[in-house]
A tleap script that builds the chain and sets N, CA, C and O, in Angstrom:
source leaprc.protein.ff14SB
mol = sequence {
  NMET MET ASN GLN SER PHE ALA GLN ILE ASN
  PHE ALA LEU LYS GLY GLY LEU ASN LEU ALA
  ASN ILE SER THR LYS SER LYS ILE PHE ASN
  TYR SER GLY ASP ALA LYS LYS LYS LEU VAL
  PHE HIE LEU GLY PHE ALA ALA GLU PHE PRO
  ILE LEU GLU LYS TYR ALA ILE GLU THR GLY
  LEU LEU PHE SER LYS LYS GLY ILE ARG PHE
  GLU ASP SER TYR THR SER ALA SER VAL ASP
  LEU ASN TYR MET ASP PHE TYR ILE HIE ALA
  LYS ARG ILE LEU ASP PHE GLY TYR MET ASN
  VAL PHE ILE TYR ALA GLY PRO TYR ARG ALA
  TYR ALA CILE
}
set mol.1.N position { 0.844 -1.173 0.000 }
set mol.1.CA position { 0.000 0.000 0.000 }
set mol.1.C position { 0.893 1.241 0.000 }
set mol.1.O position { 1.824 1.342 0.799 }
set mol.2.N position { 0.612 2.159 -0.875 }
set mol.2.CA position { 1.375 3.401 -0.964 }
set mol.2.C position { 0.525 4.549 -0.451 }
set mol.2.O position { -0.673 4.639 -0.718 }
set mol.3.N position { 1.172 5.401 0.279 }
set mol.3.CA position { 0.502 6.589 0.776 }
set mol.3.C position { 1.145 7.796 0.119 }
set mol.3.O position { 2.320 8.079 0.352 }
set mol.4.N position { 0.385 8.511 -0.702 }
set mol.4.CA position { 0.910 9.708 -1.356 }
set mol.4.C position { 0.466 10.941 -0.598 }
set mol.4.O position { -0.690 11.065 -0.194 }
set mol.5.N position { 1.400 11.839 -0.415 }
set mol.5.CA position { 1.123 13.085 0.269 }
set mol.5.C position { 1.634 14.218 -0.606 }
set mol.5.O position { 2.778 14.200 -1.059 }
set mol.6.N position { 0.796 15.178 -0.832 }
set mol.6.CA position { 1.184 16.326 -1.643 }
set mol.6.C position { 1.428 17.509 -0.720 }
set mol.6.O position { 0.562 17.894 0.066 }
set mol.7.N position { 2.613 18.072 -0.828 }
set mol.7.CA position { 2.999 19.190 0.031 }
set mol.7.C position { 2.220 20.435 -0.361 }
set mol.7.O position { 1.964 20.689 -1.538 }
set mol.8.N position { 1.856 21.188 0.635 }
set mol.8.CA position { 1.116 22.418 0.421 }
set mol.8.C position { 2.075 23.599 0.457 }
set mol.8.O position { 2.964 23.662 1.306 }
set mol.9.N position { 1.891 24.525 -0.462 }
set mol.9.CA position { 2.714 25.742 -0.492 }
set mol.9.C position { 2.247 26.649 0.646 }
set mol.9.O position { 1.051 26.876 0.825 }
set mol.10.N position { 3.199 27.157 1.401 }
set mol.10.CA position { 2.898 28.057 2.509 }
set mol.10.C position { 3.283 29.473 2.127 }
set mol.10.O position { 4.374 29.708 1.608 }
set mol.11.N position { 2.390 30.416 2.382 }
set mol.11.CA position { 2.651 31.827 2.120 }
set mol.11.C position { 2.751 32.570 3.447 }
set mol.11.O position { 2.063 32.234 4.411 }
set mol.12.N position { 3.621 33.588 3.488 }
set mol.12.CA position { 3.816 34.322 4.732 }
set mol.12.C position { 4.150 35.778 4.451 }
set mol.12.O position { 4.751 36.112 3.430 }
set mol.13.N position { 3.748 36.635 5.377 }
set mol.13.CA position { 4.220 38.018 5.400 }
set mol.13.C position { 5.471 38.036 6.251 }
set mol.13.O position { 5.524 37.380 7.291 }
set mol.14.N position { 6.476 38.779 5.824 }
set mol.14.CA position { 7.725 38.875 6.574 }
set mol.14.C position { 8.012 40.325 6.883 }
set mol.14.O position { 7.711 41.218 6.091 }
set mol.15.N position { 8.586 40.542 8.020 }
set mol.15.CA position { 8.964 41.887 8.399 }
set mol.15.C position { 9.949 41.843 9.544 }
set mol.15.O position { 10.028 40.853 10.273 }
set mol.16.N position { 10.687 42.901 9.698 }
set mol.16.CA position { 11.639 42.943 10.790 }
set mol.16.C position { 12.454 44.212 10.787 }
set mol.16.O position { 12.280 45.090 9.942 }
set mol.17.N position { 13.348 44.288 11.754 }
set mol.17.CA position { 14.219 45.443 11.906 }
set mol.17.C position { 15.655 45.042 11.603 }
set mol.17.O position { 16.065 43.910 11.858 }
set mol.18.N position { 16.398 45.971 11.067 }
set mol.18.CA position { 17.820 45.782 10.773 }
set mol.18.C position { 18.613 46.945 11.342 }
set mol.18.O position { 18.093 48.050 11.504 }
set mol.19.N position { 19.861 46.687 11.639 }
set mol.19.CA position { 20.821 47.747 11.921 }
set mol.19.C position { 21.690 47.887 10.680 }
set mol.19.O position { 22.546 47.041 10.421 }
set mol.20.N position { 21.475 48.941 9.921 }
set mol.20.CA position { 22.161 49.125 8.643 }
set mol.20.C position { 23.404 49.972 8.826 }
set mol.20.O position { 23.468 50.861 9.675 }
set mol.21.N position { 24.391 49.664 7.995 }
set mol.21.CA position { 25.634 50.424 7.986 }
set mol.21.C position { 26.230 50.302 6.590 }
set mol.21.O position { 25.964 49.330 5.884 }
set mol.22.N position { 27.018 51.262 6.195 }
set mol.22.CA position { 27.664 51.248 4.889 }
set mol.22.C position { 29.161 51.418 5.114 }
set mol.22.O position { 29.585 52.275 5.888 }
set mol.23.N position { 29.948 50.611 4.443 }
set mol.23.CA position { 31.399 50.801 4.503 }
set mol.23.C position { 31.911 50.992 3.089 }
set mol.23.O position { 31.355 50.447 2.136 }
set mol.24.N position { 32.971 51.765 2.962 }
set mol.24.CA position { 33.521 52.056 1.641 }
set mol.24.C position { 35.028 52.237 1.736 }
set mol.24.O position { 35.565 52.617 2.777 }
set mol.25.N position { 35.682 51.961 0.644 }
set mol.25.CA position { 37.116 52.227 0.527 }
set mol.25.C position { 37.368 53.191 -0.623 }
set mol.25.O position { 38.471 53.261 -1.165 }
set mol.26.N position { 36.339 53.922 -0.979 }
set mol.26.CA position { 36.421 54.852 -2.084 }
set mol.26.C position { 37.311 56.048 -1.736 }
set mol.26.O position { 37.264 56.555 -0.615 }
set mol.27.N position { 38.108 56.491 -2.686 }
set mol.27.CA position { 38.919 57.686 -2.482 }
set mol.27.C position { 38.078 58.942 -2.628 }
set mol.27.O position { 38.447 60.009 -2.136 }
set mol.28.N position { 36.945 58.811 -3.308 }
set mol.28.CA position { 36.050 59.956 -3.488 }
set mol.28.C position { 35.287 60.222 -2.202 }
set mol.28.O position { 35.151 61.367 -1.769 }
set mol.29.N position { 34.789 59.142 -1.595 }
set mol.29.CA position { 34.003 59.261 -0.366 }
set mol.29.C position { 34.906 58.911 0.805 }
set mol.29.O position { 35.084 57.737 1.130 }
set mol.30.N position { 35.469 59.917 1.430 }
set mol.30.CA position { 36.395 59.699 2.534 }
set mol.30.C position { 35.871 60.479 3.731 }
set mol.30.O position { 36.182 61.658 3.900 }
set mol.31.N position { 35.091 59.827 4.541 }
set mol.31.CA position { 34.481 60.469 5.702 }
set mol.31.C position { 35.205 59.999 6.952 }
set mol.31.O position { 35.277 58.797 7.206 }
set mol.32.N position { 35.735 60.913 7.725 }
set mol.32.CA position { 36.504 60.539 8.909 }
set mol.32.C position { 35.724 60.747 10.197 }
set mol.32.O position { 36.271 60.570 11.286 }
set mol.33.N position { 34.453 61.121 10.087 }
set mol.33.CA position { 33.642 61.331 11.286 }
set mol.33.C position { 33.133 60.020 11.864 }
set mol.33.O position { 33.647 58.947 11.545 }
set mol.34.N position { 32.141 60.112 12.697 }
set mol.34.CA position { 31.599 58.953 13.390 }
set mol.34.C position { 30.383 58.431 12.631 }
set mol.34.O position { 29.289 58.983 12.755 }
set mol.35.N position { 30.567 57.369 11.845 }
set mol.35.CA position { 29.457 56.749 11.117 }
set mol.35.C position { 28.737 55.804 12.070 }
set mol.35.O position { 29.370 54.955 12.697 }
set mol.36.N position { 27.433 55.943 12.181 }
set mol.36.CA position { 26.647 55.150 13.122 }
set mol.36.C position { 25.666 54.253 12.383 }
set mol.36.O position { 25.231 54.563 11.274 }
set mol.37.N position { 25.330 53.150 13.008 }
set mol.37.CA position { 24.329 52.253 12.440 }
set mol.37.C position { 22.966 52.914 12.508 }
set mol.37.O position { 22.678 53.712 13.400 }
set mol.38.N position { 22.142 52.561 11.546 }
set mol.38.CA position { 20.817 53.158 11.449 }
set mol.38.C position { 19.778 52.062 11.600 }
set mol.38.O position { 19.888 51.025 10.947 }
set mol.39.N position { 18.779 52.260 12.436 }
set mol.39.CA position { 17.704 51.295 12.624 }
set mol.39.C position { 16.707 51.443 11.467 }
set mol.39.O position { 16.083 52.492 11.303 }
set mol.40.N position { 16.570 50.389 10.677 }
set mol.40.CA position { 15.691 50.403 9.499 }
set mol.40.C position { 14.829 49.133 9.505 }
set mol.40.O position { 14.991 48.279 10.376 }
set mol.41.N position { 13.922 49.011 8.541 }
set mol.41.CA position { 13.009 47.872 8.515 }
set mol.41.C position { 13.004 47.198 7.149 }
set mol.41.O position { 13.495 47.750 6.165 }
set mol.42.N position { 12.443 46.005 7.110 }
set mol.42.CA position { 12.135 45.336 5.848 }
set mol.42.C position { 10.747 44.710 5.981 }
set mol.42.O position { 10.328 44.320 7.071 }
set mol.43.N position { 10.043 44.623 4.851 }
set mol.43.CA position { 8.678 44.135 4.833 }
set mol.43.C position { 8.405 43.507 3.477 }
set mol.43.O position { 8.801 44.060 2.451 }
set mol.44.N position { 7.735 42.362 3.457 }
set mol.44.CA position { 7.429 41.719 2.191 }
set mol.44.C position { 6.685 40.419 2.384 }
set mol.44.O position { 6.051 40.195 3.415 }
set mol.45.N position { 6.767 39.564 1.382 }
set mol.45.CA position { 6.073 38.287 1.450 }
set mol.45.C position { 6.993 37.179 0.967 }
set mol.45.O position { 7.974 37.416 0.262 }
set mol.46.N position { 6.644 35.953 1.370 }
set mol.46.CA position { 7.455 34.790 1.014 }
set mol.46.C position { 6.548 33.613 0.708 }
set mol.46.O position { 5.405 33.552 1.162 }
set mol.47.N position { 7.078 32.682 -0.067 }
set mol.47.CA position { 6.395 31.425 -0.356 }
set mol.47.C position { 7.360 30.285 -0.054 }
set mol.47.O position { 8.527 30.329 -0.443 }
set mol.48.N position { 6.868 29.274 0.636 }
set mol.48.CA position { 7.682 28.115 0.982 }
set mol.48.C position { 7.128 26.887 0.275 }
set mol.48.O position { 5.939 26.580 0.350 }
set mol.49.N position { 8.033 26.194 -0.415 }
set mol.49.CA position { 7.673 24.985 -1.149 }
set mol.49.C position { 8.336 23.792 -0.467 }
set mol.49.O position { 9.523 23.548 -0.686 }
set mol.50.N position { 7.593 23.038 0.364 }
set mol.50.CA position { 8.188 21.897 1.051 }
set mol.50.C position { 8.664 20.837 0.058 }
set mol.50.O position { 7.992 20.547 -0.932 }
set mol.51.N position { 9.840 20.262 0.343 }
set mol.51.CA position { 10.401 19.203 -0.498 }
set mol.51.C position { 10.301 17.876 0.238 }
set mol.51.O position { 9.696 16.923 -0.253 }
set mol.52.N position { 10.897 17.826 1.414 }
set mol.52.CA position { 10.823 16.673 2.299 }
set mol.52.C position { 10.340 17.177 3.658 }
set mol.52.O position { 10.030 18.359 3.810 }
set mol.53.N position { 10.277 16.302 4.622 }
set mol.53.CA position { 9.752 16.686 5.933 }
set mol.53.C position { 10.524 17.844 6.561 }
set mol.53.O position { 9.916 18.722 7.173 }
set mol.54.N position { 11.830 17.864 6.424 }
set mol.54.CA position { 12.656 18.890 7.063 }
set mol.54.C position { 13.381 19.802 6.074 }
set mol.54.O position { 14.292 20.532 6.464 }
set mol.55.N position { 12.991 19.769 4.811 }
set mol.55.CA position { 13.632 20.583 3.775 }
set mol.55.C position { 12.582 21.330 2.964 }
set mol.55.O position { 11.479 20.830 2.744 }
set mol.56.N position { 12.938 22.540 2.521 }
set mol.56.CA position { 12.023 23.334 1.702 }
set mol.56.C position { 12.835 24.311 0.856 }
set mol.56.O position { 14.015 24.557 1.106 }
set mol.57.N position { 12.164 24.855 -0.150 }
set mol.57.CA position { 12.690 25.977 -0.932 }
set mol.57.C position { 11.825 27.175 -0.576 }
set mol.57.O position { 10.597 27.101 -0.629 }
set mol.58.N position { 12.469 28.284 -0.212 }
set mol.58.CA position { 11.736 29.496 0.123 }
set mol.58.C position { 12.153 30.612 -0.816 }
set mol.58.O position { 13.341 30.805 -1.075 }
set mol.59.N position { 11.183 31.339 -1.319 }
set mol.59.CA position { 11.443 32.494 -2.170 }
set mol.59.C position { 10.606 33.660 -1.665 }
set mol.59.O position { 9.548 33.469 -1.064 }
set mol.60.N position { 11.087 34.853 -1.914 }
set mol.60.CA position { 10.341 35.999 -1.432 }
set mol.60.C position { 10.789 37.305 -2.059 }
set mol.60.O position { 11.809 37.377 -2.745 }
set mol.61.N position { 9.999 38.327 -1.806 }
set mol.61.CA position { 10.256 39.677 -2.277 }
set mol.61.C position { 10.069 40.608 -1.089 }
set mol.61.O position { 8.996 40.653 -0.486 }
set mol.62.N position { 11.118 41.349 -0.757 }
set mol.62.CA position { 11.091 42.232 0.405 }
set mol.62.C position { 11.428 43.666 0.011 }
set mol.62.O position { 12.312 43.901 -0.813 }
set mol.63.N position { 10.727 44.611 0.599 }
set mol.63.CA position { 11.110 46.019 0.520 }
set mol.63.C position { 12.023 46.280 1.711 }
set mol.63.O position { 11.626 46.059 2.855 }
set mol.64.N position { 13.232 46.745 1.457 }
set mol.64.CA position { 14.210 46.970 2.528 }
set mol.64.C position { 14.705 48.397 2.501 }
set mol.64.O position { 14.969 48.964 1.441 }
set mol.65.N position { 14.826 48.964 3.675 }
set mol.65.CA position { 15.483 50.263 3.811 }
set mol.65.C position { 16.890 50.003 4.295 }
set mol.65.O position { 17.118 49.126 5.129 }
set mol.66.N position { 17.828 50.759 3.775 }
set mol.66.CA position { 19.226 50.662 4.185 }
set mol.66.C position { 19.753 52.073 4.318 }
set mol.66.O position { 19.152 53.010 3.792 }
set mol.67.N position { 20.842 52.239 4.995 }
set mol.67.CA position { 21.371 53.585 5.133 }
set mol.67.C position { 22.394 53.697 6.228 }
set mol.67.O position { 22.898 52.702 6.748 }
set mol.68.N position { 22.693 54.946 6.570 }
set mol.68.CA position { 23.720 55.234 7.575 }
set mol.68.C position { 23.477 56.629 8.146 }
set mol.68.O position { 22.852 57.476 7.508 }
set mol.69.N position { 23.981 56.851 9.355 }
set mol.69.CA position { 23.949 58.173 9.988 }
set mol.69.C position { 25.389 58.639 10.198 }
set mol.69.O position { 26.266 57.849 10.548 }
set mol.70.N position { 25.610 59.911 9.983 }
set mol.70.CA position { 26.925 60.528 10.216 }
set mol.70.C position { 26.760 61.600 11.272 }
set mol.70.O position { 25.795 62.363 11.253 }
set mol.71.N position { 27.698 61.652 12.183 }
set mol.71.CA position { 27.697 62.727 13.169 }
set mol.71.C position { 29.132 63.089 13.514 }
set mol.71.O position { 29.975 62.219 13.734 }
set mol.72.N position { 29.387 64.363 13.556 }
set mol.72.CA position { 30.651 64.856 14.095 }
set mol.72.C position { 30.373 66.194 14.765 }
set mol.72.O position { 29.212 66.576 14.916 }
set mol.73.N position { 31.379 66.887 15.154 }
set mol.73.CA position { 31.179 68.134 15.901 }
set mol.73.C position { 30.631 69.264 15.029 }
set mol.73.O position { 30.139 70.260 15.560 }
set mol.74.N position { 30.704 69.130 13.692 }
set mol.74.CA position { 30.270 70.198 12.797 }
set mol.74.C position { 28.905 69.954 12.174 }
set mol.74.O position { 28.163 70.900 11.908 }
set mol.75.N position { 28.574 68.697 11.941 }
set mol.75.CA position { 27.344 68.422 11.203 }
set mol.75.C position { 26.820 67.030 11.516 }
set mol.75.O position { 27.509 66.204 12.115 }
set mol.76.N position { 25.597 66.794 11.100 }
set mol.76.CA position { 25.027 65.447 11.152 }
set mol.76.C position { 24.205 65.249 9.885 }
set mol.76.O position { 23.586 66.184 9.378 }
set mol.77.N position { 24.210 64.045 9.395 }
set mol.77.CA position { 23.493 63.747 8.163 }
set mol.77.C position { 23.006 62.302 8.209 }
set mol.77.O position { 23.495 61.490 8.994 }
set mol.78.N position { 22.043 62.005 7.363 }
set mol.78.CA position { 21.493 60.660 7.279 }
set mol.78.C position { 21.291 60.309 5.807 }
set mol.78.O position { 20.823 61.131 5.020 }
set mol.79.N position { 21.646 59.087 5.449 }
set mol.79.CA position { 21.451 58.607 4.080 }
set mol.79.C position { 20.445 57.466 4.137 }
set mol.79.O position { 20.642 56.493 4.864 }
set mol.80.N position { 19.373 57.587 3.373 }
set mol.80.CA position { 18.347 56.544 3.291 }
set mol.80.C position { 18.338 55.951 1.893 }
set mol.80.O position { 18.294 56.683 0.904 }
set mol.81.N position { 18.381 54.627 1.807 }
set mol.81.CA position { 18.346 53.917 0.533 }
set mol.81.C position { 17.206 52.909 0.573 }
set mol.81.O position { 16.993 52.249 1.589 }
set mol.82.N position { 16.475 52.789 -0.531 }
set mol.82.CA position { 15.368 51.841 -0.630 }
set mol.82.C position { 15.713 50.749 -1.633 }
set mol.82.O position { 16.231 51.037 -2.712 }
set mol.83.N position { 15.432 49.505 -1.286 }
set mol.83.CA position { 15.752 48.356 -2.135 }
set mol.83.C position { 14.589 47.386 -2.188 }
set mol.83.O position { 13.814 47.268 -1.240 }
set mol.84.N position { 14.480 46.697 -3.305 }
set mol.84.CA position { 13.623 45.516 -3.427 }
set mol.84.C position { 14.567 44.319 -3.460 }
set mol.84.O position { 15.418 44.226 -4.344 }
set mol.85.N position { 14.421 43.410 -2.510 }
set mol.85.CA position { 15.268 42.223 -2.402 }
set mol.85.C position { 14.472 41.003 -2.860 }
set mol.85.O position { 13.363 40.769 -2.380 }
set mol.86.N position { 15.024 40.236 -3.773 }
set mol.86.CA position { 14.430 38.981 -4.231 }
set mol.86.C position { 15.388 37.857 -3.862 }
set mol.86.O position { 16.589 37.957 -4.113 }
set mol.87.N position { 14.868 36.796 -3.271 }
set mol.87.CA position { 15.750 35.698 -2.864 }
set mol.87.C position { 15.119 34.331 -3.154 }
set mol.87.O position { 13.898 34.192 -3.223 }
set mol.88.N position { 15.972 33.345 -3.319 }
set mol.88.CA position { 15.588 31.932 -3.412 }
set mol.88.C position { 16.561 31.172 -2.520 }
set mol.88.O position { 17.764 31.141 -2.783 }
set mol.89.N position { 16.030 30.557 -1.456 }
set mol.89.CA position { 16.878 29.875 -0.485 }
set mol.89.C position { 16.461 28.433 -0.283 }
set mol.89.O position { 15.273 28.109 -0.304 }
set mol.90.N position { 17.437 27.576 -0.089 }
set mol.90.CA position { 17.183 26.232 0.416 }
set mol.90.C position { 17.048 26.369 1.930 }
set mol.90.O position { 17.816 27.092 2.565 }
set mol.91.N position { 16.086 25.683 2.495 }
set mol.91.CA position { 15.797 25.806 3.929 }
set mol.91.C position { 15.887 24.442 4.588 }
set mol.91.O position { 15.308 23.473 4.098 }
set mol.92.N position { 16.601 24.361 5.685 }
set mol.92.CA position { 16.710 23.125 6.481 }
set mol.92.C position { 16.105 23.419 7.838 }
set mol.92.O position { 16.454 24.414 8.473 }
set mol.93.N position { 15.198 22.558 8.289 }
set mol.93.CA position { 14.524 22.737 9.561 }
set mol.93.C position { 15.114 21.750 10.568 }
set mol.93.O position { 15.087 20.539 10.350 }
set mol.94.N position { 15.644 22.275 11.666 }
set mol.94.CA position { 16.162 21.451 12.747 }
set mol.94.C position { 15.171 21.517 13.907 }
set mol.94.O position { 14.933 22.592 14.458 }
set mol.95.N position { 14.596 20.382 14.280 }
set mol.95.CA position { 13.582 20.315 15.331 }
set mol.95.C position { 14.235 19.831 16.622 }
set mol.95.O position { 14.698 18.693 16.707 }
set mol.96.N position { 14.267 20.709 17.625 }
set mol.96.CA position { 14.831 20.362 18.916 }
set mol.96.C position { 13.744 20.063 19.949 }
set mol.96.O position { 14.026 20.028 21.147 }
set mol.97.N position { 12.520 19.851 19.503 }
set mol.97.CA position { 11.423 19.561 20.419 }
set mol.97.C position { 10.802 20.820 20.989 }
set mol.97.O position { 9.621 21.085 20.766 }
set mol.98.N position { 11.572 21.585 21.709 }
set mol.98.CA position { 11.067 22.811 22.333 }
set mol.98.C position { 11.204 24.031 21.432 }
set mol.98.O position { 10.630 25.082 21.716 }
set mol.99.N position { 11.974 23.892 20.329 }
set mol.99.CA position { 12.105 24.993 19.377 }
set mol.99.C position { 12.625 24.460 18.051 }
set mol.99.O position { 13.234 23.392 17.989 }
set mol.100.N position { 12.376 25.215 16.998 }
set mol.100.CA position { 12.895 24.908 15.671 }
set mol.100.C position { 13.969 25.920 15.303 }
set mol.100.O position { 13.854 27.104 15.622 }
set mol.101.N position { 15.004 25.453 14.635 }
set mol.101.CA position { 16.051 26.316 14.100 }
set mol.101.C position { 16.033 26.145 12.589 }
set mol.101.O position { 15.974 25.024 12.085 }
set mol.102.N position { 16.084 27.265 11.865 }
set mol.102.CA position { 16.051 27.239 10.412 }
set mol.102.C position { 17.411 27.651 9.871 }
set mol.102.O position { 17.974 28.658 10.300 }
set mol.103.N position { 17.935 26.882 8.939 }
set mol.103.CA position { 19.196 27.212 8.270 }
set mol.103.C position { 18.867 27.501 6.809 }
set mol.103.O position { 18.249 26.679 6.131 }
set mol.104.N position { 19.283 28.673 6.326 }
set mol.104.CA position { 19.016 29.091 4.955 }
set mol.104.C position { 20.327 29.226 4.196 }
set mol.104.O position { 21.347 29.629 4.755 }
set mol.105.N position { 20.284 28.883 2.918 }
set mol.105.CA position { 21.443 29.105 2.047 }
set mol.105.C position { 20.917 29.359 0.643 }
set mol.105.O position { 20.015 28.666 0.174 }
set mol.106.N position { 21.485 30.357 -0.025 }
set mol.106.CA position { 21.083 30.621 -1.400 }
set mol.106.C position { 21.306 32.077 -1.794 }
set mol.106.O position { 21.700 32.907 -0.975 }
set mol.107.N position { 21.051 32.362 -3.044 }
set mol.107.CA position { 21.321 33.712 -3.571 }
set mol.107.C position { 20.171 34.695 -3.324 }
set mol.107.O position { 19.026 34.311 -3.086 }
set mol.108.N position { 20.527 35.961 -3.390 }
set mol.108.CA position { 19.512 37.004 -3.426 }
set mol.108.C position { 20.013 38.130 -4.312 }
set mol.108.O position { 21.212 38.262 -4.559 }
set mol.109.N position { 19.093 38.922 -4.778 }
set mol.109.CA position { 19.418 40.053 -5.644 }
set mol.109.C position { 18.668 41.264 -5.092 }
set mol.109.O position { 17.477 41.174 -4.794 }
set mol.110.N position { 19.356 42.386 -4.958 }
set mol.110.CA position { 18.754 43.606 -4.451 }
set mol.110.C position { 18.788 44.670 -5.551 }
set mol.110.O position { 19.813 44.872 -6.202 }
set mol.111.N position { 17.666 45.338 -5.745 }
set mol.111.CA position { 17.542 46.389 -6.759 }
set mol.111.C position { 17.217 47.704 -6.059 }
set mol.111.O position { 16.232 47.793 -5.326 }
set mol.112.N position { 18.036 48.714 -6.281 }
set mol.112.CA position { 17.787 50.035 -5.705 }
set mol.112.C position { 16.571 50.658 -6.383 }
set mol.112.O position { 16.435 50.600 -7.605 }
set mol.113.N position { 15.702 51.244 -5.591 }
set mol.113.CA position { 14.502 51.923 -6.144 }
set mol.113.C position { 14.434 53.346 -5.635 }
set mol.113.O position { 13.509 54.081 -5.979 }
savepdb mol mol.pdb
quit
Protein backbone atom coordinates (compact mmCIF):
# COMPACT_ATOMS: atom_id res chain seq x y z
CA UNK A 1 0.00 0.00 0.00
CA UNK A 2 1.37 3.40 -0.96
CA UNK A 3 0.50 6.59 0.78
CA UNK A 4 0.91 9.71 -1.36
CA UNK A 5 1.12 13.09 0.27
CA UNK A 6 1.18 16.33 -1.64
CA UNK A 7 3.00 19.19 0.03
CA UNK A 8 1.12 22.42 0.42
CA UNK A 9 2.71 25.74 -0.49
CA UNK A 10 2.90 28.06 2.51
CA UNK A 11 2.65 31.83 2.12
CA UNK A 12 3.82 34.32 4.73
CA UNK A 13 4.22 38.02 5.40
CA UNK A 14 7.73 38.87 6.57
CA UNK A 15 8.96 41.89 8.40
CA UNK A 16 11.64 42.94 10.79
CA UNK A 17 14.22 45.44 11.91
CA UNK A 18 17.82 45.78 10.77
CA UNK A 19 20.82 47.75 11.92
CA UNK A 20 22.16 49.12 8.64
CA UNK A 21 25.63 50.42 7.99
CA UNK A 22 27.66 51.25 4.89
CA UNK A 23 31.40 50.80 4.50
CA UNK A 24 33.52 52.06 1.64
CA UNK A 25 37.12 52.23 0.53
CA UNK A 26 36.42 54.85 -2.08
CA UNK A 27 38.92 57.69 -2.48
CA UNK A 28 36.05 59.96 -3.49
CA UNK A 29 34.00 59.26 -0.37
CA UNK A 30 36.40 59.70 2.53
CA UNK A 31 34.48 60.47 5.70
CA UNK A 32 36.50 60.54 8.91
CA UNK A 33 33.64 61.33 11.29
CA UNK A 34 31.60 58.95 13.39
CA UNK A 35 29.46 56.75 11.12
CA UNK A 36 26.65 55.15 13.12
CA UNK A 37 24.33 52.25 12.44
CA UNK A 38 20.82 53.16 11.45
CA UNK A 39 17.70 51.30 12.62
CA UNK A 40 15.69 50.40 9.50
CA UNK A 41 13.01 47.87 8.51
CA UNK A 42 12.13 45.34 5.85
CA UNK A 43 8.68 44.13 4.83
CA UNK A 44 7.43 41.72 2.19
CA UNK A 45 6.07 38.29 1.45
CA UNK A 46 7.45 34.79 1.01
CA UNK A 47 6.40 31.42 -0.36
CA UNK A 48 7.68 28.12 0.98
CA UNK A 49 7.67 24.98 -1.15
CA UNK A 50 8.19 21.90 1.05
CA UNK A 51 10.40 19.20 -0.50
CA UNK A 52 10.82 16.67 2.30
CA UNK A 53 9.75 16.69 5.93
CA UNK A 54 12.66 18.89 7.06
CA UNK A 55 13.63 20.58 3.77
CA UNK A 56 12.02 23.33 1.70
CA UNK A 57 12.69 25.98 -0.93
CA UNK A 58 11.74 29.50 0.12
CA UNK A 59 11.44 32.49 -2.17
CA UNK A 60 10.34 36.00 -1.43
CA UNK A 61 10.26 39.68 -2.28
CA UNK A 62 11.09 42.23 0.41
CA UNK A 63 11.11 46.02 0.52
CA UNK A 64 14.21 46.97 2.53
CA UNK A 65 15.48 50.26 3.81
CA UNK A 66 19.23 50.66 4.19
CA UNK A 67 21.37 53.58 5.13
CA UNK A 68 23.72 55.23 7.57
CA UNK A 69 23.95 58.17 9.99
CA UNK A 70 26.93 60.53 10.22
CA UNK A 71 27.70 62.73 13.17
CA UNK A 72 30.65 64.86 14.09
CA UNK A 73 31.18 68.13 15.90
CA UNK A 74 30.27 70.20 12.80
CA UNK A 75 27.34 68.42 11.20
CA UNK A 76 25.03 65.45 11.15
CA UNK A 77 23.49 63.75 8.16
CA UNK A 78 21.49 60.66 7.28
CA UNK A 79 21.45 58.61 4.08
CA UNK A 80 18.35 56.54 3.29
CA UNK A 81 18.35 53.92 0.53
CA UNK A 82 15.37 51.84 -0.63
CA UNK A 83 15.75 48.36 -2.14
CA UNK A 84 13.62 45.52 -3.43
CA UNK A 85 15.27 42.22 -2.40
CA UNK A 86 14.43 38.98 -4.23
CA UNK A 87 15.75 35.70 -2.86
CA UNK A 88 15.59 31.93 -3.41
CA UNK A 89 16.88 29.88 -0.49
CA UNK A 90 17.18 26.23 0.42
CA UNK A 91 15.80 25.81 3.93
CA UNK A 92 16.71 23.12 6.48
CA UNK A 93 14.52 22.74 9.56
CA UNK A 94 16.16 21.45 12.75
CA UNK A 95 13.58 20.31 15.33
CA UNK A 96 14.83 20.36 18.92
CA UNK A 97 11.42 19.56 20.42
CA UNK A 98 11.07 22.81 22.33
CA UNK A 99 12.11 24.99 19.38
CA UNK A 100 12.90 24.91 15.67
CA UNK A 101 16.05 26.32 14.10
CA UNK A 102 16.05 27.24 10.41
CA UNK A 103 19.20 27.21 8.27
CA UNK A 104 19.02 29.09 4.95
CA UNK A 105 21.44 29.10 2.05
CA UNK A 106 21.08 30.62 -1.40
CA UNK A 107 21.32 33.71 -3.57
CA UNK A 108 19.51 37.00 -3.43
CA UNK A 109 19.42 40.05 -5.64
CA UNK A 110 18.75 43.61 -4.45
CA UNK A 111 17.54 46.39 -6.76
CA UNK A 112 17.79 50.04 -5.70
CA UNK A 113 14.50 51.92 -6.14
